[in-house]
KOLBA-221441 format. One record per residue: residue in one letter; y, z negated, x of N, C-alpha, C in turn. Coordinates in steps of 0.2 Angstrom, whole numbers, plus 2048, in hexadecimal, padded with zeros to 3 digits. Layout:
<sites>
AYZXYZXYZX/...
</sites>
This chain:
<sites>
XF835C3C8AF815BDC88F885B8C89/XF875B2C85F8D5AEC85F8C5A8C8A/XF895A9C90F895A4C95F905A5C99/XF8F5A1C9FF965A1CA3F985A8CA5/XF945ACCA8F965B3CAAF985B7CA4/XF945B7C9FF965BBC99F9D5B9C96/XF9E5B3C96FA55B0C93FAA5B2C98/XFA95B1C9EFAE5B3CA3FB05BACA3/XFAB5BECA3FAD5C5CA3FB05C7C9C/XFAE5C4C97FB15C5C90FB95C4C90/XFBA5BEC93FC15BCC94FC55C0C98/XFC25C2C9EFC65C7CA2FC75CEC9F/XFC25D0C9CFC35D7C98FC85D6C93/XFC85D1C8FFCD5D0C8AFD45D0C8D/XFD55CDC93FDB5CCC97FDE5D3C99/XFD95D8C9AFDB5DFC9BFDC5E3C95/XFDB5E0C8FFDC5E3C89FD65E7C86/XFD05E6C89FCA5E9C86FC85E5C7F/XFC55E9C7BFC15E6C75FBB5E3C78/XFB95DDC76FB35DAC78FAF5D7C73/XFA85D8C73FA35D5C6EF9E5D2C73/XF9D5CCC72F985C8C76F925C7C71/XF8C5CAC73F865C9C6FF825C3C73/XF805BEC6FF7C5B8C71F775B6C6D/XF715B5C6FF6B5B3C6CF6C5ACC69/XF6F5A8C6CF705A1C6AF755A0C65/XF7659BC61F7B59AC5CF82599C5E/XF83597C65F8A596C68F89598C6F/XF8F599C72F9059AC79F8D594C7D/XF8A595C83F87590C87F8358BC83/XF8058DC7EF7C588C79F78583C7D/XF74585C82F6F581C85F7257DC8B/XF7857FC8DF7B57CC92F80576C90/XF84577C8BF89573C89F88570C81/XF83573C7EF82571C77F86575C72/XF85574C6BF88578C66F8F576C65/XF9156FC66F9856DC64F9D570C69/XF9B570C70FA0573C75F9F57AC74/XF9957DC73F98584C72F9D587C6D/XF9E583C67FA2585C62FAA585C64/XFAB581C69FB2581C6CFB3587C70/XFAE589C74FAF58FC78FAF595C73/XFAB595C6DFAC59BC69FB359BC66/XFB6596C64FBD596C61FC2598C66/XFC1596C6CFC6597C72FC659FC73/XFC05A2C74FBF5A9C76FC15ADC70/XFBF5ABC6AFC15AEC64FC95AFC63/XFCC5A9C64FD35A9C64FD75AEC68/XFD35B0C6EFD55B5C72FD35BCC71/XFCF5BDC6BFCD5C4C69FC65C6C6B/XFC25C1C6DFBB5C3C6FFB75C2C68/XFB35C7C67FAF5C6C61FA85C4C63/XFA45C0C5FF9E5BEC61F995C0C5C/XF935C2C5EF8D5C4C59F875BFC5C/XF875B9C58F825B4C5AF7B5B6C56/XF765B3C59F6F5B4C56F6C5BAC57/XF6E5BEC5CF6C5C5C5DF6B5C7C64/XF675CBC66F665CEC6DF675D5C6D/XF695D8C72F6A5DFC73F635E2C74/XF625E8C70F5B5EBC71F5C5F2C73/XF625F5C73F635FCC74F6A5FDC76/XF6B601C7BF72604C7DF7160BC7D/XF7660EC79F75616C78F7B619C7C/XF7A61FC7EF80622C81F7F62AC81/XF8362DC85F83634C85F87636C8C/XF8463BC8FF8763DC96F88638C9A/XF84632C9BF8562DC9FF8A628C9D/XF8D628C97F92624C94F8F61FC8F/XF90619C8FF8E615C89F92616C83/XF8E616C7DF92617C77F91611C72/XF8B60EC73F8A608C6EF85604C71/XF855FEC6EF7F5F9C70F7C5F7C69/XF765F7C68F735F5C62F6F5EEC63/XF6F5EAC5EF6C5E3C5EF665E3C5A/XF615DEC5BF5B5DEC58F5C5DCC50/XF625DBC4EF635DAC47F665E1C43/XF665E6C47F685ECC45F6F5EEC45/XF735E9C48F7A5EBC49F7B5EFC4E/XF805F4C4EF825F8C53F895F7C55/XF8B5F6C5BF915F4C5EF945FAC62/XF995FEC60F9C603C65F9E600C6B/XF9C603C71F9E600C77F9F606C7C/XFA3604C81FA4608C87FA1606C8D/XFA05FFC8DF9D5FCC93F995F6C90/XF935F4C94F8F5EFC92F8D5EBC98/XF8E5E4C97F8C5E0C9DF865DCC9A/XF815DCC9EF7B5D8C9CF7B5D2C9F/XF7E5CDC9DF7E5C6C9FF795C2C9C/XF735C3C9EF6D5C0C9BF6A5BAC9E/XF6D5B7CA3F6B5B1CA6F655B3CAB/XF625ADCADF5C5ADCB2F585A7CB0/XF515A8CB2F4C5A3CB1F4A5A2CB8/XF4959BCBAF46599CC0F3F59BCC1/XF3D59DCC7F3659FCC8F33598CCC/XF30594CC8F2F58DCCAF2758CCCB/XF23591CCBF1C590CCBF1A58CCD2/XF1D58ECD7F1B58BCDEF1D583CDE/XF23582CDBF2557BCDAF20577CD6/XF1F57ACD0F1A577CCBF13576CCF/XF1157BCD2F0A57ACD6F0A574CDB/XF10573CDEF1156ECE3F12567CE0/XF12567CD9F12560CD6F1955ECD5/XF1F562CD6F2555FCD5F2755FCCE/XF2B55ACCCF2D559CC5F3255ECC3/XF30561CBEF34567CBBF39565CB5/XF3F568CB5F43567CAFF4156BCA9/XF42569CA3F4156CC9DF44573C9D/XF40578C9BF4357FC9BF4957FC96/XF4957BC91F4F57BC8DF56579C91/XF55576C96F5A573C9BF5A577CA1/XF5857DCA1F59582CA7F52583CAB/XF4D57ECAAF4757ECAEF4957DCB5/XF4457FCB9F4557DCC1F43576CC2/XF45574CC8F4356ECCBF48568CC8/XF45563CC6F4955ECC3F4C55ACC9/XF53559CC8F57555CCDF5B550CC9/XF5D54BCCDF61545CCAF69547CCA/
</sites>
């Protein structure tokens, strides 16, 4: 994923000379956090350093042999050769207790959880 962790690991791996492809379901990195305009800047910055992006897709399968990763396949049928896979898929708050207590909740598009000022 192209969230904070995925982008940080992608940058570090490129710094060590690894070939990196980031698969992201959203149209830009950090799309729901910083929006499409700034997300495009992140795309350009990382691309300039050799990171490849595959937007609008999710990983559906990791194939391997003898305990080694060989490839990762996306839901649009693309197959990406791979030696390592990082599943930086984010987290969703478990907010049922807070909701039941009547606390104001943030919109899920903005991370969900308890609304704060």
